[in-house]
N, C-alpha and C positions, 0 to 999 in steps of 0.2 A: 294737589300734591300727587306726585308719582313715586314709585319705589326709588327711582334715581334721585329725586329730591331728598328722600329720606336718607339715602346713602351719603349725599353731599352734606347734610346736616350732621350725620354721624362723624364724618371725617373732619368737619370743622370743629365740632366740640372736642373730638379726640385730640386734635392738634393744640387746642387751647388748654386742655387739662394737662397735657404733657409739658407745656412750657410755663404754666402759671399755677401756683399753689392755691387753687380755688377750694373753698369749703363746700360749695355746691353749685349746681347749674340749674337755672329755670328757663324753660322754653315755652313760649306762647304759641298757640296753634289753633287753627279752625277745628271745630268739634266734630265735623263729619267723619274725618279720617284720623283723628288724634290717637285713637287706640291702636291703629295700625303702625303709625310712626313710633309710638311709645314701645310697641312690641319689637319693631325693627331695631330700635336703639338698645332695647333690653338684650336682644340676641347678640348685638355687635360688641357691647361693652363688657370688659372684664375688670373694671376698676371699682374701688370702694367709694369714690366720690359720688354723692347723691346727685341724680339727675331727675328733675321734677318737671312734668308737663302740666300745663293748665290752659284754660281758654275761657270763653264767656258764652252763655246761652242767650243773653240779651245785649243789644248794642247800646252805645252811649246815648242814643236819642230815645230809648225806651225807659219807662218807669221801672225801677227795681234793677238797674244795670248791675250785673254781678262781677264784671271784669276786675275792678279794683280789689274787691274782697278776695277773689280767687288768686290774684297775683300776690297779695300780702300773705295769704295762707301758704302758697307755694314757696315763697321765700323763707317763711318760718320753718317749713319742713326741710327744705334744701340745706338750711344752715344748722339743722339739729343733728347732733352726733349720733342719735339713734337711727338716723336714716342711712347710715353707711352700710354698704354691702347688702342692700335690699333690692338691688336692681333698679330699673327705671320705675318711677312712681307717677301716678296721675292724681292731682289734687284739685278738686272742684267741690263747691258747696260744703266746704270744711270737712270733707271726707278724703282719706288717703287710701288709694287702691293700687294694687300691683298691675303693671302693664300686661302681664300674662293672663290676668283674671278679669279685668274690667271691660265693660262694653256699654255702648250707648243704648239705653232702653226706651227712651221717649223722645219724640221729635222736638219738643219745646220746653219740657219741665226743667227746672233748675237742678233737681236731683236726678237727672237722667243717667249719670254714670254710676253703674252698680257692678259689684262682683256678685252676681246672682247666686252662684253656687256656695260661696263661703263668707260673704260679707266683707266689709272694708278691713284693711290692715290696721287702721287707726283713724283718729279724728284730730282736728285743730279746735281747741276749746279755750276761749278767753286768752288768745295769743300763746297758748301752750300746746305742745305736740304730745299726743298720747298714742302709743302703739299697743294694739291688743294681741297681735299674733304675728307669726312669720308667714312668708309666702308659701303656697302649697306646691307650686310647680318647680321642678328641678330645671334650671336653665341649661340648655344644651351649649356645649362649647363649640362655637362656629367662628372661624376666622376667614374673612374674604378680602380680596384685594380688588375685585371688580364685581359688577352686577349686570349679568347679560341674559339670564334665563327668563323665559316667559311662562308664566303659570296662570291658568284661568280657572274660574269657578262655574260649575254647572249645578243648578238647583233642581232637585227631584220633586215631582208632584204626581198626582194621580194620572197615569197614562203617559208619562214622559218616556220618550223613546231615545234611540241612539243618534238622532240627527245632529244635535249640537256637538256631541262627542266626536262623531266622524268628521264634522267640519273642522274641529280643533286639531284632530290628528292630521288631516290634509293640509292644515295651515302650519304644520311643523311646530306645534306647541311643545314646550319642554316638560310640562307637568300638568296634571288635571286634578282639581279638588271637586269632589262630589258632595254637595250638601244634601245628604240623604234623609230618608224618613226615619223617625223614631230612633231606634237603637242602632241604626246604621244599615238600613235596608233600602233597596231601590226597586222600582217596577221591573218585571222580567224583561221588558222591551229595551231597557238600558244595558242589559248584560252583554249583548254582542259587541257594542261599542267599547265597553270597559275591557272586555277580553281582547279586543283588537289593539287597544292602546297599550296594554301590558305586553302583548306579543311583539309590538313594534318598539319596545323599550321605553315607553313613556310611563313614568310612575303615576299611579292613581291613589289618591288619599281620600278616605271617607270621613266626613264629619256629619253632624246632625243638624237639621233645621230647628230642633227643639232648643230653647235657650238654656236649659239645664240638663245635666246628666251626661254620661259617657257613652260613646259608641262601643259596641262589643260584638263579637262573632257568635251571637246567640241562635239565630234562626237559620235552618238548613235548606229552606226552599229556594228555588231559583230566584236570585236577586237578594236573598237574605244575607245577613252578615257573615254567617259561617261559609256560605257558598262563595261570597266575595273574597273572603280570606283565603280560600283554597285557590282562587284565581291569581292571587298575589297582590290584592289590594292592601294598602296600608291603612291603619286606623289611628285617628287623631286624639284618642282619649276624650277629654272634655274641651279641647281647643276648638273654637268656632272656625268657620270656613275662611273668613278674612285673615285670621292669624295663621291658620294652617298654610295658607297661600304664601305669606311672608316667610314662614319657616322653611317651606319647600324651596322657595326661590333661593334663599341663602344656602341651604344645604346642598343644592345641586351645583353650586359653584365649585365644590371640592370633591363631591362623591356622586355616584350615579346608580350603584346597585341597590336593589331592594333591601338586602340584608343590612347594608350600611345605613340606608335611610331609616330603616325601622327603629334603630336605636334612638333617633331623635323623637320619633312620634310615640314610641312606647313610654317615654318619660312623661 
Protein backbone atom coordinates (compact mmCIF):
# COMPACT_ATOMS: atom_id res chain seq x y z
CA UNK A 1 0.00 0.00 0.00
CA UNK A 2 1.19 3.49 -0.86
CA UNK A 3 -0.33 6.89 0.00
CA UNK A 4 -1.59 7.07 -3.59
CA UNK A 5 -3.37 3.73 -3.11
CA UNK A 6 -4.96 5.19 0.03
CA UNK A 7 -6.07 8.24 -1.95
CA UNK A 8 -7.62 6.03 -4.64
CA UNK A 9 -9.53 4.07 -1.99
CA UNK A 10 -10.74 7.34 -0.49
CA UNK A 11 -12.01 8.62 -3.84
CA UNK A 12 -13.68 5.28 -4.63
CA UNK A 13 -15.56 5.11 -1.32
CA UNK A 14 -16.40 8.81 -1.59
CA UNK A 15 -18.03 8.30 -4.98
CA UNK A 16 -19.98 5.26 -3.72
CA UNK A 17 -21.33 7.08 -0.67
CA UNK A 18 -22.40 10.09 -2.75
CA UNK A 19 -24.43 7.95 -5.17
CA UNK A 20 -25.83 5.23 -2.90
CA UNK A 21 -27.47 5.48 0.50
CA UNK A 22 -25.23 3.08 2.43
CA UNK A 23 -25.67 2.52 6.16
CA UNK A 24 -21.94 1.84 6.49
CA UNK A 25 -18.80 0.77 4.63
CA UNK A 26 -16.40 -2.05 5.59
CA UNK A 27 -12.90 -2.16 4.09
CA UNK A 28 -10.61 -5.18 4.47
CA UNK A 29 -6.88 -4.42 4.52
CA UNK A 30 -3.52 -5.93 5.34
CA UNK A 31 -2.57 -5.27 8.94
CA UNK A 32 0.92 -3.82 8.45
CA UNK A 33 -0.30 -0.43 7.23
CA UNK A 34 -4.01 -0.56 8.06
CA UNK A 35 -3.67 2.15 10.71
CA UNK A 36 -2.14 4.54 8.15
CA UNK A 37 -4.89 3.94 5.59
CA UNK A 38 -7.51 4.31 8.33
CA UNK A 39 -6.04 7.64 9.41
CA UNK A 40 -5.76 8.84 5.80
CA UNK A 41 -9.44 8.09 5.26
CA UNK A 42 -10.30 9.67 8.61
CA UNK A 43 -8.66 12.94 7.52
CA UNK A 44 -10.29 12.78 4.07
CA UNK A 45 -13.91 12.13 5.05
CA UNK A 46 -16.42 14.65 6.38
CA UNK A 47 -19.50 12.36 6.25
CA UNK A 48 -21.55 10.74 9.01
CA UNK A 49 -21.63 7.34 7.27
CA UNK A 50 -19.54 4.86 9.33
CA UNK A 51 -16.40 3.57 7.64
CA UNK A 52 -14.90 0.53 9.38
CA UNK A 53 -11.60 -1.14 8.55
CA UNK A 54 -10.66 -4.69 9.49
CA UNK A 55 -8.18 -7.43 8.67
CA UNK A 56 -6.82 -10.73 9.94
CA UNK A 57 -3.72 -11.67 11.92
CA UNK A 58 -3.94 -15.34 10.86
CA UNK A 59 -4.55 -16.65 7.36
CA UNK A 60 -7.12 -19.22 6.32
CA UNK A 61 -4.63 -22.11 6.52
CA UNK A 62 -3.78 -21.44 10.18
CA UNK A 63 -5.61 -22.69 13.27
CA UNK A 64 -7.67 -19.97 14.89
CA UNK A 65 -8.24 -17.96 11.67
CA UNK A 66 -9.71 -14.64 12.83
CA UNK A 67 -10.72 -13.12 9.51
CA UNK A 68 -14.37 -14.20 9.46
CA UNK A 69 -15.01 -13.09 13.04
CA UNK A 70 -13.40 -9.72 12.35
CA UNK A 71 -15.50 -9.14 9.21
CA UNK A 72 -18.73 -10.00 11.07
CA UNK A 73 -17.82 -7.62 13.91
CA UNK A 74 -16.89 -4.89 11.43
CA UNK A 75 -20.25 -5.25 9.65
CA UNK A 76 -22.09 -5.04 12.98
CA UNK A 77 -20.25 -1.82 13.87
CA UNK A 78 -20.65 -0.28 10.40
CA UNK A 79 -24.40 -0.92 10.43
CA UNK A 80 -24.94 0.41 13.96
CA UNK A 81 -26.41 3.93 14.24
CA UNK A 82 -24.10 4.68 17.19
CA UNK A 83 -21.14 4.55 14.80
CA UNK A 84 -22.21 7.64 12.85
CA UNK A 85 -20.02 10.75 13.06
CA UNK A 86 -17.21 8.90 14.84
CA UNK A 87 -14.78 9.07 11.95
CA UNK A 88 -13.06 6.00 10.54
CA UNK A 89 -12.99 3.04 12.93
CA UNK A 90 -10.80 -0.05 13.10
CA UNK A 91 -12.48 -3.23 14.37
CA UNK A 92 -10.46 -6.35 15.19
CA UNK A 93 -10.59 -8.90 17.98
CA UNK A 94 -14.04 -7.50 18.90
CA UNK A 95 -12.57 -4.13 19.89
CA UNK A 96 -13.54 -0.80 18.30
CA UNK A 97 -10.74 1.74 17.99
CA UNK A 98 -10.47 5.20 16.46
CA UNK A 99 -8.23 5.61 13.42
CA UNK A 100 -6.42 8.53 15.07
CA UNK A 101 -5.60 6.55 18.22
CA UNK A 102 -5.02 2.91 17.25
CA UNK A 103 -1.66 1.30 16.49
CA UNK A 104 -0.28 -2.17 15.89
CA UNK A 105 1.51 -3.23 19.08
CA UNK A 106 2.56 -6.86 18.43
CA UNK A 107 3.82 -8.69 15.36
CA UNK A 108 1.46 -11.70 15.58
CA UNK A 109 -0.94 -11.41 18.54
CA UNK A 110 -4.66 -11.38 17.76
CA UNK A 111 -5.14 -8.41 20.10
CA UNK A 112 -2.32 -6.44 18.48
CA UNK A 113 -4.37 -3.32 17.67
CA UNK A 114 -4.57 -1.06 20.71
CA UNK A 115 -5.26 2.53 21.60
CA UNK A 116 -2.48 2.51 24.18
CA UNK A 117 -3.13 5.97 25.55
CA UNK A 118 -6.90 5.86 25.98
CA UNK A 119 -8.23 2.33 25.41
CA UNK A 120 -10.86 1.23 22.88
CA UNK A 121 -13.91 3.29 21.97
CA UNK A 122 -16.04 0.21 22.52
CA UNK A 123 -16.48 -3.51 21.94
CA UNK A 124 -18.60 -6.03 20.07
CA UNK A 125 -20.12 -8.47 22.57
CA UNK A 126 -22.55 -11.27 21.64
CA UNK A 127 -23.37 -9.56 18.33
CA UNK A 128 -24.12 -6.26 20.08
CA UNK A 129 -22.15 -3.04 19.75
CA UNK A 130 -21.23 -1.10 22.87
CA UNK A 131 -19.47 2.29 22.84
CA UNK A 132 -17.73 3.47 26.03
CA UNK A 133 -16.48 6.90 25.02
CA UNK A 134 -15.96 9.43 22.23
CA UNK A 135 -12.80 10.04 20.21
CA UNK A 136 -10.14 12.16 21.88
CA UNK A 137 -8.60 13.75 18.78
CA UNK A 138 -10.20 16.68 17.01
CA UNK A 139 -10.16 15.81 13.33
CA UNK A 140 -8.50 18.53 11.21
CA UNK A 141 -10.52 19.77 8.26
CA UNK A 142 -8.40 18.95 5.21
CA UNK A 143 -9.66 18.94 1.62
CA UNK A 144 -7.38 17.68 -1.15
CA UNK A 145 -7.81 17.10 -4.87
CA UNK A 146 -4.35 15.63 -5.46
CA UNK A 147 -1.54 13.93 -3.55
CA UNK A 148 1.92 15.00 -4.66
CA UNK A 149 3.99 15.75 -1.55
CA UNK A 150 6.83 13.56 -0.34
CA UNK A 151 7.34 13.30 3.41
CA UNK A 152 9.88 11.00 5.06
CA UNK A 153 10.54 9.80 8.63
CA UNK A 154 13.90 9.93 10.43
CA UNK A 155 14.27 8.05 13.70
CA UNK A 156 16.52 9.45 16.40
CA UNK A 157 18.81 7.22 18.47
CA UNK A 158 21.90 7.71 20.57
CA UNK A 159 24.49 9.51 18.43
CA UNK A 160 22.26 10.06 15.37
CA UNK A 161 23.59 12.95 13.29
CA UNK A 162 22.31 15.08 10.39
CA UNK A 163 23.43 12.79 7.56
CA UNK A 164 19.99 11.38 6.69
CA UNK A 165 18.30 14.76 7.11
CA UNK A 166 20.82 16.40 4.76
CA UNK A 167 20.28 13.61 2.23
CA UNK A 168 16.51 14.21 2.32
CA UNK A 169 16.99 17.96 1.90
CA UNK A 170 19.24 17.36 -1.11
CA UNK A 171 16.62 14.94 -2.47
CA UNK A 172 14.04 17.78 -2.46
CA UNK A 173 11.75 16.21 0.12
CA UNK A 174 8.63 18.27 0.98
CA UNK A 175 8.55 17.51 4.70
CA UNK A 176 10.42 15.62 7.41
CA UNK A 177 9.08 13.77 10.45
CA UNK A 178 11.57 13.27 13.29
CA UNK A 179 10.75 10.35 15.57
CA UNK A 180 12.56 11.86 18.51
CA UNK A 181 13.61 10.67 21.94
CA UNK A 182 11.35 10.85 24.97
CA UNK A 183 9.46 14.13 25.34
CA UNK A 184 10.58 15.31 21.88
CA UNK A 185 14.35 15.69 22.05
CA UNK A 186 17.14 14.83 19.61
CA UNK A 187 20.92 14.38 19.84
CA UNK A 188 22.68 17.73 19.31
CA UNK A 189 24.29 16.37 16.14
CA UNK A 190 20.87 16.35 14.45
CA UNK A 191 20.26 20.06 15.09
CA UNK A 192 22.28 21.46 12.12
CA UNK A 193 20.28 19.33 9.68
CA UNK A 194 16.97 20.29 11.27
CA UNK A 195 17.91 23.97 11.21
CA UNK A 196 18.97 23.71 7.55
CA UNK A 197 15.68 22.05 6.58
CA UNK A 198 13.64 24.82 8.21
CA UNK A 199 15.81 27.52 6.63
CA UNK A 200 15.15 25.96 3.23
CA UNK A 201 11.40 25.98 3.80
CA UNK A 202 10.97 22.29 4.58
CA UNK A 203 8.62 21.76 7.54
CA UNK A 204 9.95 19.52 10.32
CA UNK A 205 7.56 17.76 12.71
CA UNK A 206 8.71 16.10 15.93
CA UNK A 207 7.05 12.96 17.31
CA UNK A 208 8.28 10.54 19.98
CA UNK A 209 9.54 7.00 19.65
CA UNK A 210 7.77 6.29 22.97
CA UNK A 211 4.44 4.49 22.37
CA UNK A 212 2.59 6.68 24.91
CA UNK A 213 2.67 10.34 25.90
CA UNK A 214 2.87 13.73 24.20
CA UNK A 215 5.87 15.58 22.82
CA UNK A 216 6.37 18.99 24.40
CA UNK A 217 8.88 21.85 24.46
CA UNK A 218 10.17 21.02 27.95
CA UNK A 219 13.98 20.91 27.74
CA UNK A 220 16.10 23.88 26.68
CA UNK A 221 19.47 22.25 25.96
CA UNK A 222 20.70 21.98 22.37
CA UNK A 223 18.41 19.47 20.71
CA UNK A 224 15.86 19.64 23.53
CA UNK A 225 12.20 20.28 22.78
CA UNK A 226 12.29 23.95 23.77
CA UNK A 227 15.32 24.56 21.57
CA UNK A 228 13.67 22.80 18.62
CA UNK A 229 10.52 24.88 19.12
CA UNK A 230 12.58 28.07 18.87
CA UNK A 231 14.04 26.80 15.58
CA UNK A 232 10.52 26.44 14.16
CA UNK A 233 9.94 22.71 14.58
CA UNK A 234 6.29 21.60 14.81
CA UNK A 235 5.10 19.25 17.56
CA UNK A 236 2.72 16.35 16.89
CA UNK A 237 1.12 15.99 20.34
CA UNK A 238 0.61 12.25 20.87
CA UNK A 239 0.31 11.39 17.17
CA UNK A 240 2.95 8.79 16.16
CA UNK A 241 5.40 9.30 13.32
CA UNK A 242 3.55 7.23 10.70
CA UNK A 243 0.32 9.18 11.22
CA UNK A 244 2.10 12.53 11.49
CA UNK A 245 3.56 11.76 8.05
CA UNK A 246 0.07 11.19 6.60
CA UNK A 247 -1.23 14.41 8.20
CA UNK A 248 1.69 16.48 6.89
CA UNK A 249 1.37 15.03 3.38
CA UNK A 250 -2.28 16.01 3.18
CA UNK A 251 -1.85 19.41 4.84
CA UNK A 252 0.98 20.39 2.49
CA UNK A 253 -1.34 20.03 -0.50
CA UNK A 254 -3.08 23.27 0.45
CA UNK A 255 -0.77 25.16 2.85
CA UNK A 256 2.94 25.58 3.41
CA UNK A 257 3.67 28.08 6.19
CA UNK A 258 4.54 26.86 9.68
CA UNK A 259 1.83 29.02 11.26
CA UNK A 260 -0.84 27.40 9.12
CA UNK A 261 0.57 23.90 9.55
CA UNK A 262 0.78 24.36 13.31
CA UNK A 263 -3.00 24.49 13.64
CA UNK A 264 -3.23 20.89 12.42
CA UNK A 265 -0.59 19.54 14.78
CA UNK A 266 -1.58 21.55 17.84
CA UNK A 267 -4.97 19.79 17.75
